[in-house]
RODO-2510 file (C-alpha; in nm, 4 decimals, decimal comma):
residues 630
     n   res          X          Y          Z
     1     x     3,6777     4,1011    -2,6685
     2     x     3,3478     4,2431    -2,5566
     3     x     3,1615     4,4593    -2,3075
     4     x     2,9793     4,3252    -2,0017
     5     x     2,7304     4,4825    -1,7586
     6     x     2,5168     4,3623    -1,4702
     7     x     2,2679     4,4667    -1,2018
     8     x     2,2011     4,2609    -0,8882
     9     x     1,9239     4,3771    -0,6597
    10     x     2,0271     4,3357    -0,2943
    11     x     1,7328     4,4911    -0,1113
    12     x     1,3814     4,3662    -0,1830
    13     x     1,2387     4,6854    -0,0331
    14     x     1,4333     4,9140    -0,2658
    15     x     1,2653     5,1072    -0,5440
    16     x     1,1089     4,8815    -0,8038
    17     x     1,2737     4,9449    -1,1376
    18     x     1,2441     4,7942    -1,4831
    19     x     1,5700     4,6003    -1,4819
    20     x     1,5385     4,5133    -1,8492
    21     x     1,5288     4,8803    -1,9447
    22     x     1,8203     4,9645    -1,7139
    23     x     2,0412     4,6792    -1,8368
    24     x     1,9601     4,7633    -2,1999
    25     x     2,0619     5,1263    -2,1439
    26     x     2,3905     5,0166    -1,9882
    27     x     2,4574     4,7607    -2,2599
    28     x     2,3946     5,0136    -2,5365
    29     x     2,6607     5,2403    -2,3862
    30     x     2,9199     4,9730    -2,4712
    31     x     2,8188     4,9130    -2,8327
    32     x     3,1694     5,0123    -2,9495
    33     x     3,3142     4,7215    -2,7492
    34     x     3,0897     4,4706    -2,9238
    35     x     2,9191     4,5744    -3,2467
    36     x     2,8642     4,2160    -3,3688
    37     x     2,5964     4,0953    -3,1271
    38     x     2,4161     4,1765    -2,8038
    39     x     2,2355     3,9761    -2,5390
    40     x     2,0448     4,0283    -2,2139
    41     x     1,9500     3,7905    -1,9322
    42     x     1,6948     3,8980    -1,6685
    43     x     1,5759     3,6735    -1,3864
    44     x     1,4253     3,7792    -1,0541
    45     x     1,6892     4,0011    -0,8861
    46     x     1,9606     3,9807    -1,1513
    47     x     2,0128     4,1293    -1,4963
    48     x     2,3165     4,0646    -1,7174
    49     x     2,4074     4,2323    -2,0458
    50     x     2,6669     4,1642    -2,3132
    51     x     2,8021     4,3281    -2,6283
    52     x     2,9996     4,0907    -2,8491
    53     x     3,3068     4,1439    -3,0634
    54     x     3,3330     3,8087    -3,2395
    55     x     3,6907     3,6740    -3,2436
    56     x     3,6702     3,2983    -3,1707
    57     x     3,3790     3,0942    -3,3035
    58     x     3,2099     3,3861    -3,4747
    59     x     2,8917     3,1822    -3,5210
    60     x     2,5739     3,2279    -3,3158
    61     x     2,6953     2,9455    -3,0905
    62     x     2,9237     3,1991    -2,9190
    63     x     2,6327     3,4242    -2,8190
    64     x     2,6279     3,5608    -2,4638
    65     x     2,4974     3,5481    -2,1992
    66     x     2,5862     3,1802    -2,2367
    67     x     2,4367     2,8952    -2,0324
    68     x     2,5927     2,5735    -1,9019
    69     x     2,3569     2,3836    -1,6753
    70     x     2,2735     2,6157    -1,3851
    71     x     2,5515     2,8587    -1,4789
    72     x     2,5170     3,1827    -1,6774
    73     x     2,8185     3,3859    -1,7937
    74     x     2,9015     3,7256    -1,9389
    75     x     3,2663     3,7510    -2,0317
    76     x     3,5137     3,9872    -2,1933
    77     x     3,8536     3,8673    -2,3156
    78     x     4,0287     3,5602    -2,4515
    79     x     4,1557     3,2374    -2,2962
    80     x     4,4395     3,1551    -2,5345
    81     x     4,4951     2,8010    -2,4100
    82     x     4,1255     2,7109    -2,4290
    83     x     4,1901     2,4237    -2,6715
    84     x     4,4209     2,2472    -2,4244
    85     x     4,1772     2,3028    -2,1346
    86     x     3,8867     2,1874    -2,3507
    87     x     4,0664     1,8602    -2,4287
    88     x     4,1272     1,8028    -2,0563
    89     x     3,7618     1,8700    -1,9750
    90     x     3,6393     1,6336    -2,2476
    91     x     3,8446     1,3583    -2,0851
    92     x     3,6615     1,4373    -1,7613
    93     x     3,3265     1,3899    -1,9329
    94     x     3,2263     1,7446    -2,0247
    95     x     3,0452     1,8032    -2,3533
    96     x     3,0523     2,1171    -2,5652
    97     x     2,8083     2,2662    -2,8134
    98     x     3,0331     2,5472    -2,9452
    99     x     3,3953     2,6097    -3,0417
   100     x     3,4226     2,9139    -2,8137
   101     x     3,6493     2,9754    -2,5182
   102     x     3,3454     3,1076    -2,3269
   103     x     3,1966     2,7604    -2,2950
   104     x     3,5365     2,6302    -2,1808
   105     x     3,5319     2,8854    -1,8962
   106     x     3,1877     2,7679    -1,7863
   107     x     3,2898     2,4016    -1,7883
   108     x     3,6135     2,4881    -1,6045
   109     x     3,4226     2,6685    -1,3312
   110     x     3,1815     2,3758    -1,3092
   111     x     3,4780     2,1386    -1,2680
   112     x     3,7213     2,3367    -1,0507
   113     x     3,5310     2,6336    -0,9047
   114     x     3,7365     2,9501    -0,8527
   115     x     4,0559     2,7416    -0,8844
   116     x     3,9879     2,7349    -1,2580
   117     x     4,1562     3,0761    -1,2806
   118     x     4,4964     2,9122    -1,2325
   119     x     4,4327     2,7094    -1,5499
   120     x     4,3712     3,0098    -1,7732
   121     x     4,6356     3,1765    -1,9869
   122     x     4,4864     3,4930    -2,1258
   123     x     4,3043     3,8148    -2,0443
   124     x     3,9580     3,8292    -1,8977
   125     x     3,6896     4,0013    -1,6981
   126     x     3,4109     3,7536    -1,6301
   127     x     3,1001     3,7095    -1,4196
   128     x     2,9279     3,3739    -1,3631
   129     x     2,5880     3,3487    -1,1962
   130     x     2,4879     3,0187    -1,0352
   131     x     2,1097     3,0113    -1,0664
   132     x     2,0793     2,7230    -0,8204
   133     x     2,3112     2,8510    -0,5453
   134     x     2,2196     3,2192    -0,6066
   135     x     2,5850     3,3220    -0,6029
   136     x     2,7745     3,5564    -0,8298
   137     x     3,1403     3,4876    -0,9096
   138     x     3,3554     3,7402    -1,0943
   139     x     3,7235     3,7671    -1,1755
   140     x     3,9800     3,9752    -1,3603
   141     x     4,2943     3,8400    -1,5266
   142     x     4,6247     3,8364    -1,3422
   143     x     4,7670     4,1575    -1,4875
   144     x     4,4378     4,3444    -1,5269
   145     x     4,4485     4,3643    -1,9063
   146     x     4,0688     4,3569    -1,9220
   147     x     3,8736     4,6123    -1,7129
   148     x     3,6111     4,5608    -1,4435
   149     x     3,4352     4,8337    -1,2416
   150     x     3,1525     4,8178    -0,9906
   151     x     2,9211     5,0251    -0,7742
   152     x     2,7606     4,8855    -0,4600
   153     x     2,5217     5,0223    -0,1994
   154     x     2,2574     4,8683     0,0249
   155     x     2,0193     4,8289    -0,2678
   156     x     2,2242     4,7193    -0,5701
   157     x     2,5513     4,5807    -0,7025
   158     x     2,6182     4,7215    -1,0496
   159     x     2,9168     4,6299    -1,2679
   160     x     3,0494     4,7053    -1,6156
   161     x     3,3545     4,6962    -1,8415
   162     x     3,3603     5,0764    -1,8513
   163     x     3,2524     5,3307    -1,5931
   164     x     3,0304     5,5184    -1,8383
   165     x     2,8034     5,2134    -1,8505
   166     x     2,7623     5,2216    -1,4710
   167     x     2,6826     5,5926    -1,4916
   168     x     2,4085     5,5045    -1,7409
   169     x     2,2128     5,3496    -1,4518
   170     x     1,9696     5,6164    -1,3233
   171     x     2,0585     5,5602    -0,9573
   172     x     2,4330     5,6228    -1,0002
   173     x     2,5299     5,9880    -0,9799
   174     x     2,8414     6,1201    -1,1525
   175     x     3,0561     6,2884    -0,8863
   176     x     3,4342     6,3510    -0,8860
   177     x     3,6535     6,1645    -0,6382
   178     x     3,8722     6,4427    -0,4977
   179     x     4,1384     6,2030    -0,3690
   180     x     4,1991     6,0600    -0,7164
   181     x     4,1866     6,4079    -0,8698
   182     x     4,4579     6,5068    -0,6184
   183     x     4,6708     6,2032    -0,7049
   184     x     4,6375     6,2911    -1,0739
   185     x     4,7246     6,6614    -1,0404
   186     x     4,9865     6,6481    -0,7647
   187     x     5,1464     6,3059    -0,8125
   188     x     5,0871     6,2344    -1,1841
   189     x     4,9392     5,9009    -1,0788
   190     x     4,6311     5,7149    -1,2049
   191     x     4,4963     5,3576    -1,1932
   192     x     4,6919     5,2848    -0,8754
   193     x     4,4151     5,1757    -0,6384
   194     x     4,0629     5,0378    -0,6205
   195     x     3,9296     5,3957    -0,6200
   196     x     3,8411     5,5685    -0,9470
   197     x     3,7831     5,9259    -1,0618
   198     x     3,4146     5,8756    -0,9808
   199     x     3,2972     5,8795    -0,6210
   200     x     3,1425     5,5456    -0,5258
   201     x     3,2697     5,3571    -0,8312
   202     x     3,5446     5,1032    -0,7609
   203     x     3,7818     4,8939    -0,9689
   204     x     3,8437     4,5233    -0,9238
   205     x     4,2220     4,5015    -0,9450
   206     x     4,4037     4,2535    -1,1636
   207     x     4,4686     3,9166    -0,9995
   208     x     4,1512     3,9348    -0,7866
   209     x     3,8153     3,7614    -0,7849
   210     x     3,4929     3,8269    -0,5973
   211     x     3,1975     3,6289    -0,4677
   212     x     2,8626     3,7962    -0,4024
   213     x     2,6508     3,5783    -0,1774
   214     x     2,3774     3,6580     0,0724
   215     x     2,4136     4,0280    -0,0100
   216     x     2,7800     4,0258     0,0999
   217     x     3,0691     4,1013    -0,1356
   218     x     3,3922     3,9122    -0,0693
   219     x     3,7040     4,0064    -0,2702
   220     x     4,0212     3,7973    -0,2684
   221     x     4,3558     3,8111    -0,4446
   222     x     4,4379     3,4887    -0,6281
   223     x     4,7671     3,5907    -0,7980
   224     x     5,0669     3,8159    -0,7478
   225     x     5,4334     3,8146    -0,8376
   226     x     5,6353     3,5853    -0,6126
   227     x     5,9100     3,7943    -0,4509
   228     x     6,0894     3,4906    -0,3093
   229     x     6,1097     3,2885    -0,6296
   230     x     6,4458     3,3107    -0,8066
   231     x     6,5721     3,1514    -1,1268
   232     x     6,9401     3,0648    -1,1659
   233     x     7,1057     2,8913    -1,4582
   234     x     7,4770     2,8136    -1,4989
   235     x     7,5034     2,9860    -1,8398
   236     x     7,3599     3,2987    -2,0012
   237     x     7,2535     3,0830    -2,2948
   238     x     7,0189     2,8912    -2,0640
   239     x     6,8355     3,2102    -1,9653
   240     x     6,8153     3,3159    -2,3282
   241     x     6,6783     2,9833    -2,4485
   242     x     6,4094     2,9839    -2,1800
   243     x     6,3094     3,3378    -2,2703
   244     x     6,2970     3,2549    -2,6392
   245     x     6,0777     2,9495    -2,5846
   246     x     5,8339     3,1333    -2,3575
   247     x     5,8091     3,4403    -2,5782
   248     x     5,7612     3,2466    -2,9005
   249     x     5,4936     3,0317    -2,7379
   250     x     5,3183     3,3410    -2,6052
   251     x     5,3006     3,4922    -2,9533
   252     x     5,1932     3,1569    -3,0999
   253     x     4,8982     3,1324    -2,8612
   254     x     4,7950     3,4908    -2,9352
   255     x     4,7674     3,4117    -3,3047
   256     x     4,4604     3,1983    -3,2326
   257     x     4,1761     3,3848    -3,3974
   258     x     3,9001     3,3476    -3,6547
   259     x     3,9430     3,7081    -3,7765
   260     x     4,2336     3,9109    -3,9287
   261     x     4,5356     3,9940    -3,7097
   262     x     4,7850     4,2815    -3,7373
   263     x     5,0650     4,4295    -3,5254
   264     x     5,1506     4,7694    -3,3817
   265     x     5,5017     4,8759    -3,4831
   266     x     5,6775     5,1708    -3,3237
   267     x     6,0289     5,0754    -3,4321
   268     x     6,1355     4,9997    -3,0755
   269     x     6,2549     4,6681    -2,9362
   270     x     5,9228     4,5377    -2,8071
   271     x     5,6952     4,5860    -3,1056
   272     x     5,9769     4,4854    -3,3413
   273     x     6,0227     4,1632    -3,1435
   274     x     5,6557     4,0760    -3,1939
   275     x     5,6628     4,1563    -3,5663
   276     x     5,9822     3,9538    -3,6036
   277     x     5,8347     3,6568    -3,4178
   278     x     5,5173     3,6568    -3,6264
   279     x     5,7431     3,6625    -3,9333
   280     x     5,9325     3,3628    -3,7901
   281     x     5,6061     3,1655    -3,7762
   282     x     5,5099     3,2816    -4,1256
   283     x     5,8413     3,1567    -4,2622
   284     x     5,7780     2,8187    -4,1032
   285     x     5,4158     2,7873    -4,2166
   286     x     5,4303     2,9790    -4,5443
   287     x     5,0920     3,1298    -4,4667
   288     x     4,8759     3,1783    -4,1570
   289     x     4,5030     3,1990    -4,2280
   290     x     4,4215     3,5017    -4,0138
   291     x     4,7346     3,6895    -4,1340
   292     x     4,7921     3,5766    -4,4930
   293     x     5,1384     3,5581    -4,6493
   294     x     5,2413     3,9007    -4,5194
   295     x     5,1492     4,0557    -4,1886
   296     x     5,0160     4,4086    -4,1588
   297     x     5,1885     4,6572    -3,9280
   298     x     5,0534     4,9928    -3,8094
   299     x     5,2687     5,2866    -3,7021
   300     x     5,2416     5,6499    -3,5908
   301     x     5,4857     5,8755    -3,7777
   302     x     5,5750     6,2455    -3,7951
   303     x     5,7438     6,4916    -4,0248
   304     x     6,1130     6,4397    -3,9370
   305     x     6,1947     6,8010    -4,0256
   306     x     5,9382     6,9376    -3,7806
   307     x     5,9574     6,6666    -3,5154
   308     x     6,2947     6,4863    -3,5470
   309     x     6,2751     6,3334    -3,1997
   310     x     5,9428     6,1573    -3,2597
   311     x     5,9617     6,0046    -3,6067
   312     x     6,0922     5,6454    -3,6034
   313     x     6,0503     5,5491    -3,9664
   314     x     6,4220     5,4771    -4,0072
   315     x     6,3780     5,1949    -3,7555
   316     x     6,0377     5,0882    -3,8821
   317     x     6,1880     5,0469    -4,2296
   318     x     6,4529     4,8128    -4,0876
   319     x     6,1807     4,5837    -3,9536
   320     x     5,9777     4,6000    -4,2747
   321     x     6,2877     4,5246    -4,4808
   322     x     6,3618     4,2117    -4,2760
   323     x     6,0049     4,0802    -4,2504
   324     x     5,8515     4,2021    -4,5775
   325     x     5,5454     4,3070    -4,3793
   326     x     5,2942     4,5476    -4,5312
   327     x     5,3396     4,8760    -4,3458
   328     x     5,0614     5,1283    -4,2809
   329     x     5,1400     5,4715    -4,1358
   330     x     4,9335     5,7469    -3,9757
   331     x     5,0384     6,1035    -3,8926
   332     x     4,8760     6,2363    -3,5711
   333     x     4,8375     6,6127    -3,5489
   334     x     4,7705     6,8621    -3,2716
   335     x     4,4874     7,0151    -3,4695
   336     x     4,3022     6,6838    -3,4881
   337     x     4,3689     6,6198    -3,1188
   338     x     4,1954     6,9441    -3,0229
   339     x     3,8972     6,8304    -3,2283
   340     x     3,8877     6,4786    -3,0857
   341     x     3,9937     6,5222    -2,7247
   342     x     3,6403     6,5102    -2,5839
   343     x     3,5703     6,1866    -2,7686
   344     x     3,9041     6,0445    -2,6536
   345     x     3,8338     6,1322    -2,2891
   346     x     3,4813     5,9882    -2,3180
   347     x     3,6271     5,6562    -2,4287
   348     x     3,9006     5,6624    -2,1625
   349     x     3,6568     5,7546    -1,8788
   350     x     3,9518     5,9423    -1,7252
   351     x     4,1721     6,2415    -1,8027
   352     x     4,5153     6,1277    -1,9186
   353     x     4,8696     6,2243    -1,8292
   354     x     5,0155     6,3033    -2,1709
   355     x     4,9307     6,3262    -2,5392
   356     x     5,1144     6,0022    -2,6196
   357     x     4,7969     5,7954    -2,6048
   358     x     4,6634     5,9973    -2,8973
   359     x     4,9281     5,8354    -3,1185
   360     x     4,8003     5,4944    -3,0113
   361     x     4,4398     5,6084    -3,0727
   362     x     4,5331     5,6904    -3,4332
   363     x     4,7129     5,3596    -3,4832
   364     x     4,4069     5,1575    -3,3771
   365     x     4,1826     5,3666    -3,5996
   366     x     4,4195     5,2976    -3,8901
   367     x     4,4032     4,9229    -3,8209
   368     x     4,0245     4,9348    -3,8141
   369     x     4,0154     5,1176    -4,1464
   370     x     4,2209     4,8346    -4,2930
   371     x     3,9796     4,5628    -4,1732
   372     x     4,2039     4,4259    -3,8971
   373     x     4,0138     4,3091    -3,5899
   374     x     4,2965     4,1834    -3,3633
   375     x     4,6207     4,3713    -3,2902
   376     x     4,9351     4,2491    -3,1122
   377     x     5,1136     4,5132    -2,9039
   378     x     5,4225     4,5321    -2,6823
   379     x     5,2875     4,6560    -2,3472
   380     x     5,4582     4,5177    -2,0362
   381     x     5,8124     4,4634    -2,1605
   382     x     5,9460     4,7916    -2,0208
   383     x     5,8137     4,7175    -1,6721
   384     x     5,9479     4,3602    -1,6698
   385     x     6,2828     4,4178    -1,8406
   386     x     6,3773     4,7609    -1,7020
   387     x     6,3159     4,9284    -2,0361
   388     x     6,2688     5,2821    -1,9036
   389     x     6,5961     5,4676    -1,8714
   390     x     6,5306     5,5810    -1,5151
   391     x     6,5902     5,2162    -1,4174
   392     x     6,9639     5,2707    -1,4757
   393     x     6,9851     5,5000    -1,1762
   394     x     6,7953     5,2576    -0,9548
   395     x     7,0193     4,9731    -1,0699
   396     x     7,3320     5,1754    -0,9913
   397     x     7,2019     5,2505    -0,6423
   398     x     7,1339     4,8803    -0,5839
   399     x     7,4876     4,7895    -0,6953
   400     x     7,6289     5,0398    -0,4472
   401     x     7,3995     4,9122    -0,1728
   402     x     7,5369     4,5633    -0,2361
   403     x     7,8935     4,7070    -0,2272
   404     x     7,9440     4,5738    -0,5786
   405     x     8,1799     4,8562    -0,6779
   406     x     8,3452     4,6678    -0,9624
   407     x     8,0175     4,6004    -1,1423
   408     x     7,9043     4,9559    -1,0699
   409     x     8,2119     5,1058    -1,2336
   410     x     8,1736     4,8776    -1,5365
   411     x     7,8057     4,9586    -1,5825
   412     x     7,8503     5,3311    -1,5221
   413     x     8,1234     5,3467    -1,7834
   414     x     7,9186     5,1440    -2,0338
   415     x     7,6160     5,3639    -1,9734
   416     x     7,8129     5,6832    -2,0331
   417     x     7,9511     5,5380    -2,3547
   418     x     7,6155     5,4131    -2,4871
   419     x     7,4069     5,7159    -2,3979
   420     x     7,6552     6,0066    -2,4029
   421     x     7,5531     6,1044    -2,0509
   422     x     7,7409     6,1360    -1,7257
   423     x     7,6645     5,9075    -1,4347
   424     x     7,5878     6,2208    -1,2330
   425     x     7,2977     6,2979    -1,4668
   426     x     7,1491     5,9565    -1,3916
   427     x     7,1614     6,0090    -1,0156
   428     x     7,0076     6,3520    -1,0575
   429     x     6,7299     6,2064    -1,2718
   430     x     6,6781     5,9269    -1,0195
   431     x     6,6352     6,1791    -0,7396
   432     x     6,3778     6,3742    -0,9399
   433     x     6,1833     6,0573    -1,0190
   434     x     6,1787     5,9465    -0,6564
   435     x     6,0799     6,2907    -0,5368
   436     x     5,8140     6,3771    -0,7910
   437     x     5,6410     6,0400    -0,7535
   438     x     5,6726     6,0374    -0,3781
   439     x     5,8226     5,6895    -0,3716
   440     x     6,1156     5,7754    -0,1477
   441     x     5,9215     5,8566     0,1642
   442     x     5,7316     6,1457     0,3161
   443     x     6,0201     6,3953     0,3230
   444     x     6,0840     6,3763    -0,0508
   445     x     5,7113     6,3579    -0,1148
   446     x     5,6553     6,6805     0,0731
   447     x     5,9478     6,8382    -0,1104
   448     x     5,8084     6,7295    -0,4478
   449     x     5,4697     6,8847    -0,3839
   450     x     5,6184     7,2178    -0,2827
   451     x     5,9344     7,2732    -0,4838
   452     x     5,7656     7,4145    -0,7954
   453     x     5,6298     7,7683    -0,7707
   454     x     5,3537     7,6884    -1,0164
   455     x     5,1966     7,4548    -0,7606
   456     x     5,0923     7,7701    -0,5745
   457     x     4,7929     7,7849    -0,8079
   458     x     4,6270     7,5212    -0,5857
   459     x     4,4395     7,6161    -0,2726
   460     x     4,6848     7,5569     0,0177
   461     x     4,4395     7,3480     0,2216
   462     x     4,3495     7,1274    -0,0758
   463     x     4,7132     7,0918    -0,1776
   464     x     4,7972     6,9417     0,1622
   465     x     4,4740     6,7478     0,2063
   466     x     4,5919     6,4012     0,0985
   467     x     4,8986     6,1816     0,1144
   468     x     5,0936     6,0334    -0,1731
   469     x     5,0140     5,6751    -0,2790
   470     x     5,1905     5,4197    -0,0634
   471     x     5,5371     5,3011    -0,1570
   472     x     5,5604     4,9349    -0,2582
   473     x     5,8723     4,7741    -0,1080
   474     x     5,8218     4,3963    -0,0993
   475     x     6,1950     4,3116    -0,1025
   476     x     6,5282     4,4517     0,0157
   477     x     6,6391     4,4904    -0,3458
   478     x     6,5794     4,8528    -0,4551
   479     x     6,5953     4,7643    -0,8248
   480     x     6,3434     4,4828    -0,7923
   481     x     6,1142     4,7060    -0,5860
   482     x     6,1236     4,9655    -0,8627
   483     x     6,0296     4,7038    -1,1216
   484     x     5,7427     4,5875    -0,9015
   485     x     5,6245     4,9460    -0,8458
   486     x     5,6163     5,0145    -1,2193
   487     x     5,4415     4,6831    -1,2838
   488     x     5,1709     4,7378    -1,0212
   489     x     5,1316     5,1180    -1,0369
   490     x     5,2514     5,2303    -1,3806
   491     x     5,1422     4,9456    -1,6075
   492     x     4,7670     4,9487    -1,5198
   493     x     4,7200     5,2933    -1,6726
   494     x     4,8952     5,1825    -1,9935
   495     x     4,6670     4,8803    -2,0100
   496     x     4,3606     5,1017    -1,9677
   497     x     4,4807     5,3265    -2,2499
   498     x     4,5342     5,0165    -2,4623
   499     x     4,1935     4,8704    -2,3852
   500     x     3,9915     5,1889    -2,4413
   501     x     4,1804     5,2996    -2,7526
   502     x     4,1443     4,9593    -2,9173
   503     x     3,7829     4,9132    -2,8120
   504     x     3,6915     5,2605    -2,9408
   505     x     3,7463     5,1128    -3,2875
   506     x     3,6131     4,7639    -3,2049
   507     x     3,9570     4,6025    -3,2074
   508     x     4,0898     4,3386    -2,9707
   509     x     4,4413     4,4166    -2,8496
   510     x     4,6671     4,1337    -2,7309
   511     x     4,9882     4,1779    -2,5317
   512     x     5,2311     3,8804    -2,5635
   513     x     5,4793     4,0135    -2,3070
   514     x     5,2124     3,9734    -2,0385
   515     x     5,1746     3,5980    -2,0726
   516     x     5,1821     3,5039    -1,7035
   517     x     5,4504     3,2353    -1,7595
   518     x     5,6838     3,4921    -1,9136
   519     x     5,5998     3,7511    -1,6474
   520     x     5,6812     3,5145    -1,3613
   521     x     6,0028     3,4002    -1,5295
   522     x     6,1312     3,7518    -1,5947
   523     x     6,0522     3,8759    -1,2450
   524     x     6,2509     3,5875    -1,0952
   525     x     6,5696     3,6615    -1,2924
   526     x     6,8929     3,8114    -1,1600
   527     x     6,9172     4,1884    -1,2100
   528     x     7,1984     4,1602    -1,4627
   529     x     6,9725     3,9721    -1,7033
   530     x     6,7772     4,2950    -1,7383
   531     x     7,0554     4,5556    -1,7418
   532     x     7,4053     4,4742    -1,8586
   533     x     7,6796     4,6511    -2,0544
   534     x     7,4922     4,9790    -2,0135
   535     x     7,1868     4,8498    -2,2017
   536     x     6,8325     4,7595    -2,0970
   537     x     6,6531     4,4307    -2,1762
   538     x     6,9763     4,2345    -2,1960
   539     x     6,8162     3,8895    -2,2031
   540     x     6,5747     3,9817    -2,4821
   541     x     6,8435     4,1400    -2,6966
   542     x     7,0476     3,8221    -2,6743
   543     x     6,7618     3,5730    -2,7044
   544     x     6,6122     3,7263    -3,0185
   545     x     6,9248     3,7378    -3,2331
   546     x     6,8153     3,6539    -3,5853
   547     x     6,4547     3,7548    -3,5171
   548     x     6,5278     4,1227    -3,4539
   549     x     6,7110     4,3355    -3,7138
   550     x     7,0565     4,4122    -3,5752
   551     x     6,9987     4,7870    -3,5916
   552     x     6,6949     4,7415    -3,3653
   553     x     6,8569     4,4842    -3,1393
   554     x     7,1466     4,7185    -3,0636
   555     x     6,9355     5,0313    -3,0383
   556     x     6,9932     5,2295    -2,7185
   557     x     6,7448     5,5187    -2,7309
   558     x     6,3772     5,4866    -2,6462
   559     x     6,0745     5,6730    -2,7840
   560     x     5,7656     5,4474    -2,8016
   561     x     5,4326     5,5945    -2,9152
   562     x     5,5604     5,9469    -2,8586
   563     x     5,4094     6,2748    -2,9716
   564     x     5,5822     6,6140    -3,0056
   565     x     5,3967     6,7176    -2,6935
   566     x     5,6015     7,0209    -2,5927
   567     x     5,5973     7,1658    -2,9447
   568     x     5,2225     7,1029    -2,9756
   569     x     5,1577     7,2857    -2,6501
   570     x     5,3698     7,5817    -2,7526
   571     x     5,2323     7,6144    -3,1041
   572     x     4,8856     7,4574    -3,1121
   573     x     4,7287     7,4526    -2,7665
   574     x     4,7873     7,8114    -2,6601
   575     x     4,4366     7,9293    -2,7414
   576     x     4,2778     7,6094    -2,6088
   577     x     4,4621     7,6519    -2,2792
   578     x     4,3665     8,0181    -2,2497
   579     x     4,0019     7,9392    -2,3122
   580     x     4,0035     7,6782    -2,0361
   581     x     4,2315     7,8420    -1,7769
   582     x     4,0458     8,1733    -1,7865
   583     x     3,6974     8,0288    -1,7669
   584     x     3,4686     8,0648    -1,4651
   585     x     3,3921     7,6914    -1,4728
   586     x     3,7594     7,6071    -1,4273
   587     x     3,7907     7,8175    -1,1117
   588     x     3,4600     7,6890    -0,9759
   589     x     3,6032     7,3368    -0,9319
   590     x     3,7288     7,4240    -0,5831
   591     x     4,0974     7,3344    -0,6330
   592     x     4,2547     7,6677    -0,7309
   593     x     4,3213     8,0102    -0,5808
   594     x     4,2164     8,2433    -0,8604
   595     x     4,4571     8,5370    -0,8179
   596     x     4,7721     8,3278    -0,7977
   597     x     4,6540     8,0878    -1,0660
   598     x     4,5908     8,3714    -1,3141
   599     x     4,9419     8,5073    -1,2526
   600     x     5,0961     8,1616    -1,2994
   601     x     4,9004     8,1061    -1,6207
   602     x     5,0241     8,4417    -1,7555
   603     x     5,3829     8,3328    -1,6835
   604     x     5,3182     8,0010    -1,8561
   605     x     5,1772     8,1710    -2,1656
   606     x     5,4773     8,4056    -2,1669
   607     x     5,7124     8,1065    -2,1700
   608     x     5,8550     8,1714    -1,8225
   609     x     5,7162     7,8443    -1,6781
   610     x     5,7838     7,5249    -1,8708
   611     x     5,6077     7,2590    -1,6635
   612     x     5,4080     7,1437    -1,9658
   613     x     5,3058     6,8162    -1,8036
   614     x     5,1246     6,9948    -1,5187
   615     x     4,9377     7,2307    -1,7483
   616     x     4,8352     6,9436    -1,9716
   617     x     4,6882     6,7652    -1,6681
   618     x     4,4966     7,0796    -1,5697
   619     x     4,3586     7,1159    -1,9211
   620     x     4,2707     6,7486    -1,9607
   621     x     4,1018     6,7348    -1,6198
   622     x     3,8776     7,0284    -1,7079
   623     x     3,7702     6,8598    -2,0333
   624     x     3,6924     6,5483    -1,8253
   625     x     3,4766     6,7570    -1,5889
   626     x     3,2860     6,8996    -1,8823
   627     x     3,2405     6,5538    -2,0350
   628     x     3,1292     6,3562    -1,7286
   629     x     3,0413     6,5860    -1,4389
   630     x     2,8785     6,9063    -1,5660
***
């Protein structure tokens, strides 16, 4: 994993600049993404920069920018099946001078052009310059695991792995994008479009590539989930065997590395499944070079007496007991978060929706301190397998829409038994989710933006200025639409958190659940392979018997990388909030009506208003302004 930057001059009459100095400044901004090596290529109207985190072929042969005939590449990511592609290319007459996947990408592009993307299994953000044809080709992996941002005007096309590197170019001004600020504050939504928090800076979405030729930028989607594809087997065991084969192979491929590998472990199903699968391979091999005889796991924990709903060590211990992994724990605190929040926001480039990413930040730091350079993590499983509990309500609605009353009554009863909640509570929660996120249409969207009195702190004209993000409804199936919405709108922000938190400590994070073969398979499955008997992730629970500890496999609650956010805000952030919410800079942003806002803040501090999520967003946004805009 690495950091990439580039500058392409489009207008010969534009201001003459020292491109080498500009590209060096941008490249230096991303040193944390690649502390092992750096490289710069400057030729006529193009400059490319690279910071390298050495993972595969850590020799100098993997240096970038890398050349292959007339082609030059800067690339961030990993192609896990590069050995298989390399063998195919050798049969076609290609020759290689390194053992890196970077050279395989170059040869693949030489052989197949942009169609090479269909060959790759991995995560990537890449740019290839054809020195002969004077064209620039760039692409991002299917799911958008690896980031890519760009800025374009009549004079220049500027790109980078992180927005802060683009802002390091003297011609790019740091200005807030009010539409995205609105989406963040009003809708609790981020990373949902090509727009970013910075005016003029855009994001290349996952599953897209671009070609820059003759000063024109053409962007095209090359991959998406297939809504028409369905998978049907006669027996449940057939689904389970297919899942098991795909998941095990995904983990196997992601163990390809020339540096030490570890695993995040929260104690939930997803991370436990990865730890258990790595242990399965260790039992077969006895020892894996980049892991050793025992894998290392890294977890965020809390004092169970103070924060009983966040500490998962009773589940973590079950996994450690079964796998004999070496467990490392870290204890995030509110006090440290107040000290580190500016640094955290600087790495993220954005304000963030909750404090949960701080737990992940601490886990990656812990891994770095223990000399681990690659981490496996469980992102993506919840979106693909209906892991979030609000999916129950959507599933129930779909069963009723299909007039499947018998299955509805069975599932509703099983849910009530497993979770000690009434079915009514699920429908109520479903309504709140649909309303607050504006995914049930304009009426509910309007209701959501106006039903909380504390939203009166916003200026009325600004509050009504924009519309909620568009609803994604590619099928008639409400449940499948909800999965797709979470995959396309919710998951990208989690992947950005993952990328920035890992890269802050020069660690490559790999996500086995987002192997495209597994993703396509899971999306094509019948609904009852995801929710059955009142439990989420049915197919995974069944397929990984023997790999998962039974206490984990049958677990019904869900926490993840949680933090005691509400308690922290009550006990630790009071003074921080007061300092921010009563400052002149805060009210000068142009979003708030001062008199009403001050009254609402007083009610919040007095404990009369408990919308902690909103006040966290307000606080985090102001720290972002101070970090990037002021």
